[in-house]
C-alpha positions, 0 to 999 in steps of 0.5 A: 597506530599509536592511538587507535581510539583517537577519533580525530586521527582516524577522521583525518586519515579517512580524509587523506585517503579520500583526497587521494582517490582511495574511497574504499579505504576511507569508508572502511575507516569511517565505518570503523570509527562509527562502530568503535567510537560512538561518542566521537563529537563529529559523528554527523560529519563522518556520516556526511562523508560516508554517504557522499562517497556512497552517493558518488559511487551510486551505491544506493543500497549501502546508503539505505543500510547506513541511514537505517542505523543512523540516529542523527535527524539532520543526516536522515533528513538530508539524505531521506530520498536515498532511504527506503524505509518500511511502509507505514500503515495508518491502522494497526492490525487487530479486530474491528467491528466496522469497515476500515480503510487502510492507507500506506505511506513511504518516507519519500517518492517511490512505489508501494507494492502490496499483497493480500494473499499472505505472500511477500510482495515483489515489483510484480505485485499490486501497486498501491494507489488508493486506500485498501477497503477491508469489509468483512473477514480476515486479511493479511496485508504485506507491503514493500516500498521501493524508492526512486533509486530502486532500493527496496525496503523490508517487507512489513505486514499487518493482520486484520479481522473485520467482524461484520456480516455481509447483507443478503443479496437482493431477490429479483422477481423476474428470471433472465430470459426472453419476454414477449410483453413488457414486465416490471422488474421488482427487487426485494431486500432487507429494510437496512439495505439499499439497492443499486444497479447498472444496465451495462453489465458492470459491477454496481456500487454506491455511485450506480443508479439507486433502485426506488421502485419497479423498473420497466423492462427495456426493449431489446437486450438488457444486462442488469446487475444488482447489489444490496449495500447496508448501513456499514457500507458492506455489499452483498453478492452481485445478482445478474439478470439478462432480459430480451424483450421482443414485441 
């Protein structure tokens, strides 16, 4: 009371209160000490004491709030798993003339949620597990990190514009329908694209069967899906055909 700017006196009083099970009073004095006496030489010990009390009381949201304001690397590293820092994007928002892959990273173990429709993510949004491929057009990615103590980070977002033109879809010589004699399925496409297809109705990609020459129509019912993919990795609209060959 006689010397309110005396950091050592405040710290000793906080210790006294904590030892006498008056944790809330101790935390109040310690936080006031950090705010009013930023040059106090035992700041790291003050943070240690506050965070230890918060941890014992399972007040993880408060721990996250305190850590976000802390600039002492030792403290941040020691209590890193209790923080929920904003997700980090591997690429800044902007305009790109190529297909890009966006990765999101958090500061510790937890779950990353994101949206692509411009809305803020919640714990019901898409879970980030693999890189987000941006092919053509405009995208807004909003992301939120939730650590293993259920503490949510602030939402961060980046806007991207990909200036690439999707390739034309492949042209198939045969329409869907019933056929009474074998036919060869021919696909026509631009020279700068490659054609991939599936025969089970699934969506084709670069790992699917690659078309090189005519395909002999299978006996019975077959469900073909064709896609054209250019040198930039952009995919066209998928073209579907269903054939029923009866002989």
